[in-house]
N, CA, C and O atoms as CSV, one atom per row, in Angstrom:
chain,resi,resn,atom,element,x,y,z
A,1,MET,N,N,149.310,104.937,168.415
A,1,MET,CA,C,148.868,103.661,167.890
A,1,MET,C,C,149.433,103.520,166.477
A,1,MET,O,O,149.354,104.454,165.679
A,2,ALA,N,N,149.984,102.393,166.179
A,2,ALA,CA,C,150.549,102.134,164.857
A,2,ALA,C,C,149.431,101.991,163.835
A,2,ALA,O,O,148.342,101.521,164.162
A,3,LEU,N,N,149.695,102.390,162.617
A,3,LEU,CA,C,148.692,102.317,161.562
A,3,LEU,C,C,148.183,100.898,161.361
A,3,LEU,O,O,146.996,100.704,161.095
A,4,MET,N,N,149.049,99.910,161.482
A,4,MET,CA,C,148.642,98.519,161.273
A,4,MET,C,C,147.687,98.029,162.357
A,4,MET,O,O,146.916,97.101,162.111
A,5,ALA,N,N,147.714,98.624,163.546
A,5,ALA,CA,C,146.857,98.166,164.632
A,5,ALA,C,C,145.472,98.799,164.581
A,5,ALA,O,O,144.588,98.407,165.343
A,6,MET,N,N,145.271,99.772,163.694
A,6,MET,CA,C,143.974,100.440,163.609
A,6,MET,C,C,142.966,99.557,162.892
A,6,MET,O,O,143.332,98.772,162.017
A,7,PRO,N,N,141.688,99.685,163.267
A,7,PRO,CA,C,140.656,98.958,162.540
A,7,PRO,C,C,140.617,99.430,161.091
A,7,PRO,O,O,140.981,100.568,160.794
A,8,LEU,N,N,140.175,98.555,160.191
A,8,LEU,CA,C,140.151,98.861,158.767
A,8,LEU,C,C,139.339,100.114,158.473
A,8,LEU,O,O,139.762,100.943,157.666
A,9,TYR,N,N,138.170,100.272,159.116
A,9,TYR,CA,C,137.352,101.442,158.832
A,9,TYR,C,C,138.075,102.726,159.194
A,9,TYR,O,O,137.883,103.747,158.534
A,10,ALA,N,N,138.896,102.695,160.220
A,10,ALA,CA,C,139.650,103.887,160.607
A,10,ALA,C,C,140.716,104.209,159.575
A,10,ALA,O,O,140.937,105.374,159.245
A,11,VAL,N,N,141.366,103.196,159.074
A,11,VAL,CA,C,142.398,103.407,158.058
A,11,VAL,C,C,141.757,103.940,156.788
A,11,VAL,O,O,142.290,104.866,156.177
A,12,GLN,N,N,140.623,103.376,156.375
A,12,GLN,CA,C,139.951,103.832,155.161
A,12,GLN,C,C,139.507,105.282,155.295
A,12,GLN,O,O,139.612,106.054,154.342
A,13,ALA,N,N,139.013,105.656,156.465
A,13,ALA,CA,C,138.581,107.030,156.671
A,13,ALA,C,C,139.758,107.993,156.629
A,13,ALA,O,O,139.585,109.169,156.310
A,14,PHE,N,N,140.952,107.506,156.949
A,14,PHE,CA,C,142.132,108.352,157.010
A,14,PHE,C,C,142.735,108.588,155.634
A,14,PHE,O,O,143.358,109.623,155.400
A,15,LEU,N,N,142.556,107.647,154.731
A,15,LEU,CA,C,143.150,107.754,153.402
A,15,LEU,C,C,142.295,108.660,152.531
A,15,LEU,O,O,141.150,108.332,152.221
A,16,VAL,N,N,142.846,109.789,152.139
A,16,VAL,CA,C,142.116,110.767,151.349
A,16,VAL,C,C,142.890,111.044,150.075
A,16,VAL,O,O,144.084,111.337,150.140
A,17,PRO,N,N,142.254,110.962,148.927
A,17,PRO,CA,C,142.970,111.271,147.695
A,17,PRO,C,C,143.366,112.741,147.676
A,17,PRO,O,O,142.612,113.601,148.132
A,18,THR,N,N,144.553,113.024,147.148
A,18,THR,CA,C,145.026,114.400,147.105
A,18,THR,C,C,145.148,114.909,145.682
A,18,THR,O,O,145.634,116.018,145.461
A,19,HIS,N,N,144.715,114.118,144.718
A,19,HIS,CA,C,144.836,114.521,143.325
A,19,HIS,C,C,143.462,114.830,142.744
A,19,HIS,O,O,142.462,114.801,143.462
A,20,ASN,N,N,143.409,115.118,141.489
A,20,ASN,CA,C,142.180,115.475,140.803
A,20,ASN,C,C,141.093,114.434,141.049
A,20,ASN,O,O,141.317,113.238,140.860
A,21,ARG,N,N,139.922,114.890,141.470
A,21,ARG,CA,C,138.824,113.993,141.816
A,21,ARG,C,C,138.398,113.134,140.632
A,21,ARG,O,O,137.978,111.995,140.840
A,22,PHE,N,N,138.485,113.627,139.399
A,22,PHE,CA,C,137.978,112.894,138.254
A,22,PHE,C,C,138.974,111.903,137.688
A,22,PHE,O,O,138.619,111.108,136.818
A,23,SER,N,N,140.206,111.929,138.154
A,23,SER,CA,C,141.186,110.968,137.656
A,23,SER,C,C,141.556,109.972,138.739
A,23,SER,O,O,142.595,109.316,138.666
A,24,GLU,N,N,140.697,109.865,139.746
A,24,GLU,CA,C,141.012,109.050,140.916
A,24,GLU,C,C,141.116,107.568,140.610
A,24,GLU,O,O,141.929,106.877,141.224
A,25,THR,N,N,140.330,107.066,139.693
A,25,THR,CA,C,140.327,105.629,139.456
A,25,THR,C,C,140.463,105.324,137.975
A,25,THR,O,O,140.325,106.196,137.117
A,26,THR,N,N,140.730,104.091,137.713
A,26,THR,CA,C,140.801,103.641,136.332
A,26,THR,C,C,139.491,102.965,135.976
A,26,THR,O,O,138.795,102.475,136.866
A,27,PRO,N,N,139.137,102.925,134.707
A,27,PRO,CA,C,137.879,102.283,134.317
A,27,PRO,C,C,137.810,100.842,134.808
A,27,PRO,O,O,138.778,100.085,134.739
A,28,GLY,N,N,136.628,100.497,135.305
A,28,GLY,CA,C,136.411,99.123,135.733
A,28,GLY,C,C,136.957,98.807,137.109
A,28,GLY,O,O,136.872,97.660,137.548
A,29,SER,N,N,137.525,99.803,137.818
A,29,SER,CA,C,138.032,99.503,139.155
A,29,SER,C,C,136.856,99.336,140.107
A,29,SER,O,O,135.746,99.774,139.806
A,30,GLY,N,N,137.088,98.716,141.237
A,30,GLY,CA,C,136.018,98.414,142.171
A,30,GLY,C,C,135.372,97.102,141.777
A,30,GLY,O,O,135.742,96.507,140.765
A,31,HIS,N,N,134.426,96.651,142.551
A,31,HIS,CA,C,133.803,95.374,142.216
A,31,HIS,C,C,132.444,95.597,141.574
A,31,HIS,O,O,131.879,96.688,141.651
A,32,ALA,N,N,131.937,94.571,140.953
A,32,ALA,CA,C,130.730,94.669,140.135
A,32,ALA,C,C,129.500,95.068,140.934
A,32,ALA,O,O,128.581,95.666,140.374
A,33,ASP,N,N,129.455,94.761,142.209
A,33,ASP,CA,C,128.273,95.040,143.015
A,33,ASP,C,C,128.394,96.334,143.807
A,33,ASP,O,O,127.665,96.532,144.779
A,34,GLU,N,N,129.302,97.217,143.405
A,34,GLU,CA,C,129.508,98.482,144.125
A,34,GLU,C,C,128.205,99.255,144.260
A,34,GLU,O,O,127.882,99.730,145.348
A,35,ASN,N,N,127.454,99.388,143.175
A,35,ASN,CA,C,126.216,100.158,143.256
A,35,ASN,C,C,125.196,99.475,144.163
A,35,ASN,O,O,124.488,100.156,144.905
A,36,ALA,N,N,125.105,98.150,144.122
A,36,ALA,CA,C,124.183,97.431,145.008
A,36,ALA,C,C,124.581,97.631,146.463
A,36,ALA,O,O,123.719,97.806,147.325
A,37,ASP,N,N,125.875,97.606,146.741
A,37,ASP,CA,C,126.352,97.834,148.108
A,37,ASP,C,C,126.024,99.248,148.571
A,37,ASP,O,O,125.598,99.444,149.709
A,38,LEU,N,N,126.218,100.226,147.705
A,38,LEU,CA,C,125.943,101.616,148.073
A,38,LEU,C,C,124.462,101.829,148.371
A,38,LEU,O,O,124.110,102.640,149.227
A,39,LYS,N,N,123.604,101.108,147.672
A,39,LYS,CA,C,122.167,101.253,147.894
A,39,LYS,C,C,121.722,100.676,149.237
A,39,LYS,O,O,120.593,100.916,149.665
A,40,LYS,N,N,122.586,99.926,149.900
A,40,LYS,CA,C,122.252,99.309,151.190
A,40,LYS,C,C,122.823,100.067,152.386
A,40,LYS,O,O,122.542,99.704,153.528
A,41,VAL,N,N,123.616,101.107,152.151
A,41,VAL,CA,C,124.256,101.842,153.245
A,41,VAL,C,C,123.192,102.603,154.030
A,41,VAL,O,O,122.404,103.359,153.461
A,42,LEU,N,N,123.184,102.392,155.333
A,42,LEU,CA,C,122.242,103.087,156.208
A,42,LEU,C,C,122.809,104.433,156.633
A,42,LEU,O,O,124.023,104.613,156.729
A,43,CYS,N,N,121.914,105.365,156.882
A,43,CYS,CA,C,122.341,106.671,157.381
A,43,CYS,C,C,123.105,106.539,158.696
A,43,CYS,O,O,124.024,107.316,158.959
A,44,SER,N,N,122.738,105.575,159.510
A,44,SER,CA,C,123.457,105.390,160.777
A,44,SER,C,C,124.928,105.069,160.527
A,44,SER,O,O,125.783,105.440,161.330
A,45,GLN,N,N,125.235,104.383,159.422
A,45,GLN,CA,C,126.628,104.090,159.087
A,45,GLN,C,C,127.367,105.368,158.691
A,45,GLN,O,O,128.527,105.556,159.058
A,46,ILE,N,N,126.705,106.234,157.952
A,46,ILE,CA,C,127.293,107.528,157.578
A,46,ILE,C,C,127.556,108.343,158.842
A,46,ILE,O,O,128.637,108.906,159.014
A,47,ASN,N,N,126.559,108.399,159.722
A,47,ASN,CA,C,126.697,109.165,160.964
A,47,ASN,C,C,127.849,108.644,161.810
A,47,ASN,O,O,128.631,109.427,162.351
A,48,ARG,N,N,127.954,107.332,161.924
A,48,ARG,CA,C,129.019,106.724,162.726
A,48,ARG,C,C,130.395,107.039,162.133
A,48,ARG,O,O,131.319,107.395,162.864
A,49,ALA,N,N,130.530,106.911,160.825
A,49,ALA,CA,C,131.818,107.203,160.173
A,49,ALA,C,C,132.203,108.662,160.376
A,49,ALA,O,O,133.372,108.968,160.608
A,50,PHE,N,N,131.239,109.555,160.291
A,50,PHE,CA,C,131.529,110.975,160.482
A,50,PHE,C,C,131.947,111.254,161.924
A,50,PHE,O,O,132.909,111.984,162.164
A,51,ARG,N,N,131.221,110.671,162.888
A,51,ARG,CA,C,131.590,110.863,164.305
A,51,ARG,C,C,132.973,110.308,164.588
A,51,ARG,O,O,133.768,110.947,165.277
A,52,GLN,N,N,133.273,109.124,164.064
A,52,GLN,CA,C,134.593,108.526,164.287
A,52,GLN,C,C,135.678,109.410,163.703
A,52,GLN,O,O,136.731,109.588,164.315
A,53,ASN,N,N,135.434,109.958,162.540
A,53,ASN,CA,C,136.404,110.860,161.930
A,53,ASN,C,C,136.628,112.081,162.814
A,53,ASN,O,O,137.762,112.530,162.981
A,54,GLN,N,N,135.570,112.609,163.371
A,54,GLN,CA,C,135.682,113.827,164.169
A,54,GLN,C,C,136.360,113.598,165.513
A,54,GLN,O,O,136.884,114.543,166.102
A,55,THR,N,N,136.362,112.371,166.006
A,55,THR,CA,C,136.949,112.112,167.318
A,55,THR,C,C,138.303,111.436,167.270
A,55,THR,O,O,139.046,111.510,168.249
A,56,ARG,N,N,138.661,110.779,166.174
A,56,ARG,CA,C,139.886,109.976,166.143
A,56,ARG,C,C,141.091,110.667,165.539
A,56,ARG,O,O,142.220,110.277,165.836
A,57,TRP,N,N,140.905,111.655,164.721
A,57,TRP,CA,C,142.025,112.221,163.976
A,57,TRP,C,C,142.184,113.695,164.284
A,57,TRP,O,O,141.202,114.422,164.437
A,58,SER,N,N,143.426,114.126,164.374
A,58,SER,CA,C,143.659,115.549,164.581
A,58,SER,C,C,143.343,116.335,163.308
A,58,SER,O,O,142.898,117.480,163.384
A,59,LYS,N,N,143.567,115.734,162.150
A,59,LYS,CA,C,143.208,116.370,160.883
A,59,LYS,C,C,141.826,115.864,160.491
A,59,LYS,O,O,141.676,114.714,160.079
A,60,LYS,N,N,140.830,116.710,160.616
A,60,LYS,CA,C,139.450,116.318,160.323
A,60,LYS,C,C,139.213,116.282,158.822
A,60,LYS,O,O,139.726,117.114,158.073
A,61,LEU,N,N,138.437,115.314,158.407
A,61,LEU,CA,C,138.058,115.206,157.003
A,61,LEU,C,C,136.729,115.916,156.790
A,61,LEU,O,O,135.889,115.958,157.689
A,62,ALA,N,N,136.545,116.463,155.618
A,62,ALA,CA,C,135.247,117.021,155.256
A,62,ALA,C,C,134.279,115.856,155.038
A,62,ALA,O,O,134.711,114.762,154.673
A,63,PRO,N,N,132.973,116.072,155.255
A,63,PRO,CA,C,132.019,114.973,155.070
A,63,PRO,C,C,132.120,114.307,153.706
A,63,PRO,O,O,131.953,113.091,153.612
A,64,TYR,N,N,132.390,115.068,152.642
A,64,TYR,CA,C,132.449,114.460,151.307
A,64,TYR,C,C,133.660,113.562,151.127
A,64,TYR,O,O,133.755,112.860,150.121
A,65,ASP,N,N,134.588,113.565,152.076
A,65,ASP,CA,C,135.728,112.659,152.006
A,65,ASP,C,C,135.481,111.342,152.746
A,65,ASP,O,O,136.377,110.500,152.814
A,66,LEU,N,N,134.285,111.154,153.299
A,66,LEU,CA,C,133.959,109.875,153.921
A,66,LEU,C,C,133.944,108.795,152.847
A,66,LEU,O,O,133.648,109.061,151.683
A,67,GLU,N,N,134.265,107.592,153.251
A,67,GLU,CA,C,134.395,106.480,152.304
A,67,GLU,C,C,133.158,106.297,151.423
A,67,GLU,O,O,133.298,106.077,150.220
A,68,THR,N,N,131.972,106.381,151.980
A,68,THR,CA,C,130.756,106.147,151.193
A,68,THR,C,C,130.611,107.174,150.077
A,68,THR,O,O,130.249,106.819,148.955
A,69,PHE,N,N,130.887,108.431,150.369
A,69,PHE,CA,C,130.811,109.458,149.330
A,69,PHE,C,C,131.891,109.241,148.272
A,69,PHE,O,O,131.643,109.442,147.083
A,70,ARG,N,N,133.080,108.834,148.694
A,70,ARG,CA,C,134.155,108.569,147.731
A,70,ARG,C,C,133.805,107.375,146.845
A,70,ARG,O,O,134.068,107.395,145.642
A,71,ARG,N,N,133.212,106.336,147.436
A,71,ARG,CA,C,132.802,105.172,146.643
A,71,ARG,C,C,131.707,105.558,145.648
A,71,ARG,O,O,131.715,105.113,144.500
A,72,THR,N,N,130.763,106.394,146.102
A,72,THR,CA,C,129.696,106.844,145.209
A,72,THR,C,C,130.285,107.657,144.062
A,72,THR,O,O,129.920,107.463,142.903
A,73,GLU,N,N,131.188,108.558,144.389
A,73,GLU,CA,C,131.844,109.366,143.358
A,73,GLU,C,C,132.581,108.481,142.354
A,73,GLU,O,O,132.494,108.694,141.145
A,74,ARG,N,N,133.298,107.498,142.863
A,74,ARG,CA,C,134.044,106.585,141.985
A,74,ARG,C,C,133.084,105.839,141.054
A,74,ARG,O,O,133.355,105.687,139.863
A,75,HIS,N,N,131.975,105.380,141.604
A,75,HIS,CA,C,130.999,104.659,140.779
A,75,HIS,C,C,130.409,105.576,139.703
A,75,HIS,O,O,130.267,105.170,138.550
A,76,LEU,N,N,130.070,106.805,140.078
A,76,LEU,CA,C,129.491,107.740,139.113
A,76,LEU,C,C,130.477,108.104,138.010
A,76,LEU,O,O,130.099,108.203,136.842
A,77,SER,N,N,131.734,108.303,138.376
A,77,SER,CA,C,132.709,108.775,137.391
A,77,SER,C,C,133.368,107.651,136.609
A,77,SER,O,O,133.744,107.852,135.454
A,78,SER,N,N,133.521,106.460,137.211
A,78,SER,CA,C,134.260,105.397,136.532
A,78,SER,C,C,133.587,104.047,136.537
A,78,SER,O,O,134.196,103.058,136.131
A,79,GLY,N,N,132.343,103.976,136.987
A,79,GLY,CA,C,131.641,102.694,136.940
A,79,GLY,C,C,131.471,102.248,135.495
A,79,GLY,O,O,131.246,103.082,134.618
A,80,PRO,N,N,131.574,100.952,135.234
A,80,PRO,CA,C,131.541,100.468,133.852
A,80,PRO,C,C,130.269,100.831,133.093
A,80,PRO,O,O,130.344,101.156,131.908
A,81,VAL,N,N,129.120,100.787,133.730
A,81,VAL,CA,C,127.869,101.119,133.039
A,81,VAL,C,C,127.828,102.613,132.734
A,81,VAL,O,O,127.473,103.015,131.626
A,82,ASN,N,N,128.191,103.436,133.719
A,82,ASN,CA,C,128.190,104.877,133.488
A,82,ASN,C,C,129.186,105.264,132.403
A,82,ASN,O,O,128.900,106.130,131.576
A,83,GLN,N,N,130.350,104.628,132.401
A,83,GLN,CA,C,131.340,104.941,131.366
A,83,GLN,C,C,130.846,104.538,129.981
A,83,GLN,O,O,131.146,105.204,128.989
A,84,ALA,N,N,130.100,103.462,129.919
A,84,ALA,CA,C,129.614,102.980,128.623
A,84,ALA,C,C,128.496,103.857,128.053
A,84,ALA,O,O,128.384,104.001,126.836
A,85,PHE,N,N,127.670,104.440,128.922
A,85,PHE,CA,C,126.475,105.130,128.443
A,85,PHE,C,C,126.455,106.635,128.673
A,85,PHE,O,O,125.595,107.324,128.123
A,86,LEU,N,N,127.379,107.163,129.472
A,86,LEU,CA,C,127.389,108.598,129.757
A,86,LEU,C,C,128.703,109.217,129.303
A,86,LEU,O,O,129.761,108.595,129.396
A,87,SER,N,N,128.624,110.439,128.815
A,87,SER,CA,C,129.843,111.147,128.420
A,87,SER,C,C,130.611,111.579,129.668
A,87,SER,O,O,130.086,111.541,130.781
A,88,THR,N,N,131.841,111.982,129.464
A,88,THR,CA,C,132.651,112.486,130.577
A,88,THR,C,C,131.967,113.682,131.221
A,88,THR,O,O,131.936,113.780,132.448
A,89,ASP,N,N,131.421,114.587,130.428
A,89,ASP,CA,C,130.734,115.763,130.971
A,89,ASP,C,C,129.518,115.367,131.806
A,89,ASP,O,O,129.269,115.955,132.858
A,90,GLU,N,N,128.768,114.383,131.344
A,90,GLU,CA,C,127.599,113.920,132.105
A,90,GLU,C,C,128.024,113.291,133.427
A,90,GLU,O,O,127.390,113.520,134.457
A,91,ARG,N,N,129.084,112.507,133.401
A,91,ARG,CA,C,129.575,111.883,134.639
A,91,ARG,C,C,130.100,112.942,135.602
A,91,ARG,O,O,129.868,112.851,136.807
A,92,GLN,N,N,130.802,113.939,135.084
A,92,GLN,CA,C,131.306,115.012,135.942
A,92,GLN,C,C,130.156,115.813,136.542
A,92,GLN,O,O,130.240,116.244,137.692
A,93,ALA,N,N,129.092,116.015,135.787
A,93,ALA,CA,C,127.916,116.717,136.307
A,93,ALA,C,C,127.277,115.925,137.447
A,93,ALA,O,O,126.841,116.509,138.439
A,94,LEU,N,N,127.221,114.610,137.310
A,94,LEU,CA,C,126.689,113.770,138.393
A,94,LEU,C,C,127.536,113.914,139.654
A,94,LEU,O,O,127.000,114.024,140.757
A,95,VAL,N,N,128.850,113.915,139.491
A,95,VAL,CA,C,129.741,114.057,140.648
A,95,VAL,C,C,129.548,115.429,141.286
A,95,VAL,O,O,129.518,115.540,142.512
A,96,ARG,N,N,129.419,116.468,140.477
A,96,ARG,CA,C,129.179,117.811,141.036
A,96,ARG,C,C,127.866,117.839,141.812
A,96,ARG,O,O,127.792,118.443,142.882
A,97,ASP,N,N,126.833,117.193,141.282
A,97,ASP,CA,C,125.552,117.132,141.984
A,97,ASP,C,C,125.691,116.382,143.303
A,97,ASP,O,O,125.115,116.784,144.314
A,98,LEU,N,N,126.452,115.297,143.291
A,98,LEU,CA,C,126.693,114.540,144.526
A,98,LEU,C,C,127.389,115.414,145.557
A,98,LEU,O,O,126.931,115.515,146.695
A,99,VAL,N,N,128.484,116.043,145.171
A,99,VAL,CA,C,129.253,116.868,146.112
A,99,VAL,C,C,128.397,118.027,146.620
A,99,VAL,O,O,128.465,118.378,147.798
A,100,GLY,N,N,127.595,118.620,145.743
A,100,GLY,CA,C,126.725,119.711,146.162
A,100,GLY,C,C,125.636,119.284,147.131
A,100,GLY,O,O,125.147,120.096,147.916
A,101,ALA,N,N,125.255,118.016,147.081
A,101,ALA,CA,C,124.180,117.505,147.940
A,101,ALA,C,C,124.678,116.987,149.283
A,101,ALA,O,O,123.866,116.636,150.139
A,102,VAL,N,N,125.981,116.931,149.489
A,102,VAL,CA,C,126.524,116.351,150.727
A,102,VAL,C,C,125.927,116.993,151.979
A,102,VAL,O,O,125.543,116.257,152.888
A,103,PRO,N,N,125.825,118.333,152.082
A,103,PRO,CA,C,125.240,118.899,153.314
A,103,PRO,C,C,123.808,118.422,153.569
A,103,PRO,O,O,123.446,118.140,154.711
A,104,GLN,N,N,122.990,118.328,152.509
A,104,GLN,CA,C,121.612,117.861,152.680
A,104,GLN,C,C,121.571,116.377,153.035
A,104,GLN,O,O,120.741,115.953,153.838
A,105,VAL,N,N,122.460,115.592,152.442
A,105,VAL,CA,C,122.526,114.164,152.765
A,105,VAL,C,C,122.910,113.990,154.232
A,105,VAL,O,O,122.301,113.197,154.949
A,106,MET,N,N,123.920,114.733,154.670
A,106,MET,CA,C,124.363,114.625,156.067
A,106,MET,C,C,123.244,115.040,157.021
A,106,MET,O,O,123.028,114.385,158.040
A,107,ALA,N,N,122.533,116.118,156.702
A,107,ALA,CA,C,121.435,116.579,157.555
A,107,ALA,C,C,120.308,115.548,157.588
A,107,ALA,O,O,119.777,115.241,158.655
A,108,GLY,N,N,119.945,115.018,156.428
A,108,GLY,CA,C,118.896,114.002,156.383
A,108,GLY,C,C,119.277,112.761,157.163
A,108,GLY,O,O,118.455,112.198,157.886
A,109,CYS,N,N,120.521,112.335,157.017
A,109,CYS,CA,C,120.987,111.146,157.742
A,109,CYS,C,C,121.050,111.397,159.246
A,109,CYS,O,O,120.749,110.511,160.045
A,110,ARG,N,N,121.441,112.603,159.619
A,110,ARG,CA,C,121.499,112.933,161.050
A,110,ARG,C,C,120.091,112.873,161.656
A,110,ARG,O,O,119.914,112.397,162.778
A,111,ASP,N,N,119.094,113.358,160.908
A,111,ASP,CA,C,117.718,113.386,161.411
A,111,ASP,C,C,117.014,112.037,161.333
A,111,ASP,O,O,116.089,111.780,162.104
A,112,ASN,N,N,117.439,111.171,160.411
A,112,ASN,CA,C,116.765,109.886,160.185
A,112,ASN,C,C,117.786,108.769,159.995
A,112,ASN,O,O,117.967,108.288,158.876
A,113,PRO,N,N,118.449,108.352,161.057
A,113,PRO,CA,C,119.527,107.365,160.928
A,113,PRO,C,C,119.072,105.995,160.435
A,113,PRO,O,O,119.901,105.202,159.988
A,114,GLU,N,N,117.795,105.703,160.506
A,114,GLU,CA,C,117.313,104.389,160.067
A,114,GLU,C,C,117.077,104.334,158.556
A,114,GLU,O,O,116.880,103.254,158.000
A,115,ARG,N,N,117.095,105.481,157.898
A,115,ARG,CA,C,116.866,105.535,156.450
A,115,ARG,C,C,118.107,105.112,155.679
A,115,ARG,O,O,119.200,105.021,156.239
A,116,LEU,N,N,117.928,104.859,154.400
A,116,LEU,CA,C,119.045,104.536,153.520
A,116,LEU,C,C,119.711,105.820,153.037
A,116,LEU,O,O,119.051,106.828,152.787
A,117,TYR,N,N,121.009,105.758,152.915
A,117,TYR,CA,C,121.816,106.873,152.404
A,117,TYR,C,C,121.300,107.362,151.055
A,117,TYR,O,O,121.204,108.569,150.831
A,118,VAL,N,N,120.967,106.440,150.153
A,118,VAL,CA,C,120.535,106.823,148.806
A,118,VAL,C,C,119.224,107.600,148.807
A,118,VAL,O,O,118.934,108.315,147.849
A,119,ASP,N,N,118.420,107.471,149.874
A,119,ASP,CA,C,117.163,108.209,149.948
A,119,ASP,C,C,117.385,109.715,149.891
A,119,ASP,O,O,116.488,110.457,149.492
A,120,TYR,N,N,118.559,110.169,150.282
A,120,TYR,CA,C,118.846,111.600,150.350
A,120,TYR,C,C,119.702,112.099,149.192
A,120,TYR,O,O,120.040,113.282,149.142
A,121,LEU,N,N,120.053,111.229,148.275
A,121,LEU,CA,C,120.823,111.646,147.105
A,121,LEU,C,C,119.901,112.314,146.091
A,121,LEU,O,O,118.711,112.000,146.043
A,122,PRO,N,N,120.430,113.231,145.280
A,122,PRO,CA,C,119.608,113.811,144.210
A,122,PRO,C,C,119.092,112.704,143.285
A,122,PRO,O,O,119.746,111.676,143.106
A,123,GLU,N,N,117.937,112.923,142.713
A,123,GLU,CA,C,117.293,111.905,141.876
A,123,GLU,C,C,118.198,111.431,140.740
A,123,GLU,O,O,118.276,110.231,140.477
A,124,ASN,N,N,118.878,112.348,140.070
A,124,ASN,CA,C,119.729,111.945,138.941
A,124,ASN,C,C,120.909,111.096,139.404
A,124,ASN,O,O,121.341,110.195,138.686
A,125,VAL,N,N,121.428,111.373,140.584
A,125,VAL,CA,C,122.530,110.572,141.139
A,125,VAL,C,C,122.010,109.189,141.513
A,125,VAL,O,O,122.646,108.175,141.227
A,126,ARG,N,N,120.852,109.165,142.154
A,126,ARG,CA,C,120.248,107.882,142.558
A,126,ARG,C,C,119.996,107.010,141.329
A,126,ARG,O,O,120.242,105.804,141.372
A,127,GLN,N,N,119.515,107.591,140.248
A,127,GLN,CA,C,119.235,106.820,139.032
A,127,GLN,C,C,120.509,106.284,138.392
A,127,GLN,O,O,120.478,105.247,137.729
A,128,ALA,N,N,121.625,106.974,138.581
A,128,ALA,CA,C,122.893,106.537,137.976
A,128,ALA,C,C,123.585,105.450,138.790
A,128,ALA,O,O,124.565,104.863,138.333
A,129,LEU,N,N,123.081,105.176,139.994
A,129,LEU,CA,C,123.696,104.110,140.811
A,129,LEU,C,C,123.215,102.750,140.353
A,129,LEU,O,O,123.618,101.731,140.915
């Protein structure tokens, strides 16, 4: 199947950054409602994206490379409010906490698909969204 014929969600799941996680974006990238959108993501959406990744591609992505986790990481590290009020070290600590919590988030979402993704994020990460 040609890349252009794939659904957008499949293409997004396939694109994985290969460079330093903290230099992935420029300040102010993304749209203003990124955090509001992330707060609405259901666990069932995370579960579906993970299943699709596991069945569609020969090269499997790690759960933390799913689009929602990447968007959350981008918001924590380069969101305009976080950049204005948090130091680089504080933002990097939030990203480390997010990445460290991925197994628990995935387990919580697997067990409770009707819940919101943010319900399973560490408290400090949730507050920074």
